[in-house]
Each structure stands twice: as structure tokens, then as C-alpha cells.
C-alpha positions as a printed Julia matrix, in Angstrom:
112×3 Matrix{Float64}:
  -0.16  -0.18    0.2
   1.23   3.49   -0.33
   1.45   5.55    2.67
  -0.54   9.0     2.7
   2.73  10.98    2.39
   3.43   9.6    -1.26
  -0.11   9.23   -2.58
  -1.31  12.86   -2.11
   1.47  14.59   -3.81
   1.64  11.7    -6.99
  -2.33  12.32   -7.17
  -2.01  16.31   -7.05
   0.8   16.23  -10.06
  -1.38  13.68  -12.17
  -4.61  15.66  -11.58
  -2.4   19.37  -12.58
  -0.78  17.19  -15.41
  -4.05  16.35  -17.01
  -6.2   19.4   -16.43
  -3.12  21.46  -17.68
  -3.2   19.14  -21.06
  -7.15  18.92  -21.43
  -7.12  22.85  -20.98
  -4.84  23.6   -23.43
  -6.63  21.68  -25.76
  -9.91  23.05  -24.92
  -9.08  26.93  -24.88
  -5.87  26.73  -26.57
  -3.66  30.57  -26.18
  -4.86  33.26  -28.37
  -2.15  35.18  -30.36
  -2.35  39.25  -29.11
  -1.54  41.4   -31.68
  -1.47  39.26  -34.26
  -1.3   39.59  -38.18
  -4.6   38.21  -40.0
  -3.89  37.13  -43.73
  -4.85  34.58  -45.86
  -3.39  31.14  -46.55
  -3.44  28.8   -49.43
  -3.95  25.28  -48.53
  -1.32  23.41  -50.5
  -1.62  19.95  -49.36
  -4.18  17.71  -46.83
  -3.63  14.44  -45.25
  -5.42  12.78  -42.85
  -3.16  12.07  -39.5
  -5.63   8.88  -38.06
  -5.91  11.01  -35.09
 -10.28  10.84  -33.99
 -12.37  12.41  -31.26
 -15.68  11.41  -31.63
 -17.22  12.11  -34.94
 -14.52  14.27  -35.69
 -11.51  13.16  -37.57
  -7.96  15.17  -37.63
  -6.19  16.41  -40.67
  -3.12  18.11  -41.29
  -2.83  20.88  -43.82
   0.48  22.71  -45.23
  -0.38  26.47  -45.68
   1.19  28.77  -47.86
   1.14  32.59  -47.03
   3.22  35.85  -46.85
   4.66  37.61  -44.17
   3.93  41.63  -43.45
   7.65  41.73  -45.78
   6.5   40.13  -48.38
   8.34  37.11  -47.88
   6.77  33.57  -48.64
   6.44  31.21  -45.68
   5.19  27.51  -45.2
   3.6   26.14  -42.08
   1.71  22.81  -40.83
  -0.94  22.86  -39.01
  -3.72  20.42  -37.84
  -7.56  20.61  -37.29
 -10.23  18.78  -36.33
 -13.36  18.58  -38.88
 -16.63  15.99  -38.91
 -16.8   13.49  -41.86
 -19.13  15.67  -43.68
 -17.39  18.63  -43.92
 -13.83  17.17  -44.66
 -15.46  15.67  -47.89
 -15.48  19.58  -49.28
 -12.08  20.2   -48.63
  -9.49  20.27  -52.06
  -6.01  22.04  -52.35
  -6.01  25.58  -53.41
  -8.55  26.44  -50.95
  -8.08  29.21  -48.54
  -7.67  29.68  -44.9
  -8.37  32.86  -42.43
  -5.78  32.99  -39.9
  -3.75  34.87  -37.6
   0.11  34.88  -36.81
   2.86  36.13  -34.17
   4.78  38.57  -36.49
   8.02  37.88  -34.2
   7.52  34.06  -34.61
   5.8   33.44  -37.48
   5.37  29.59  -36.58
   2.77  30.27  -33.85
  -0.55  30.96  -36.0
  -4.14  29.95  -35.8
  -6.14  28.65  -38.3
  -9.55  30.85  -37.62
 -11.68  29.64  -40.78
 -11.62  27.78  -44.03
 -12.76  29.68  -46.84
 -14.99  27.33  -49.49
């Protein structure tokens, strides 16, 4: 059996870890003072991840930074199977990115 002095700290650490993991996936950090732009979807692929009736898709996005230089980045999104059928390469996505770290961005919407 575990003595209480070991069980309680272990339980607190495990609870903190799982709560932090779920909180960050449900409420991702917002990008403050980000630059809004439109990105072109170069490619879609299925990652194999699923949650309930949704599937996880990976996308390769291409967009221009503020100085006009092209930038490519990968993103993962969750979509229902029904919504995923209408996706195609060449679509556009509305994104917001951090000008200091362009790899830090968020997909706000896919434009059909």
C-alpha cells in the first residue's frame, strides 16, 4: 500500500498534468496583436487522429509575411467526416500569426 505522504503528492501532480493538458487543448492560447492574413492550402492529409465523430487533418499552408516573403507551415484541425468531404487543395484559410514567431499561428476559418 502507498503511504499517504506519497499518494497525495503523486495524485496532485497527475491531476495538474491532465487538467493542464485538457485545458490547453480545449482553450488554446490566443495570439494577441497578431497579423490577420489569408493562406493557401497546399495539401491536406489524414493524421489518423479521431475524437468522437471528428477526424484530425493535417494541412500545409502557404502565406506571405508582412515583408512579403513567402512562408510555409503545417497545421492540424479537427473536422467532422461530413465537412471533410468538401476539402480540396487550393482552398484558402483565414489565419492569424505572430509577427515575431511566424511558426506560431492559428487557423480561424477555412474558406470554401
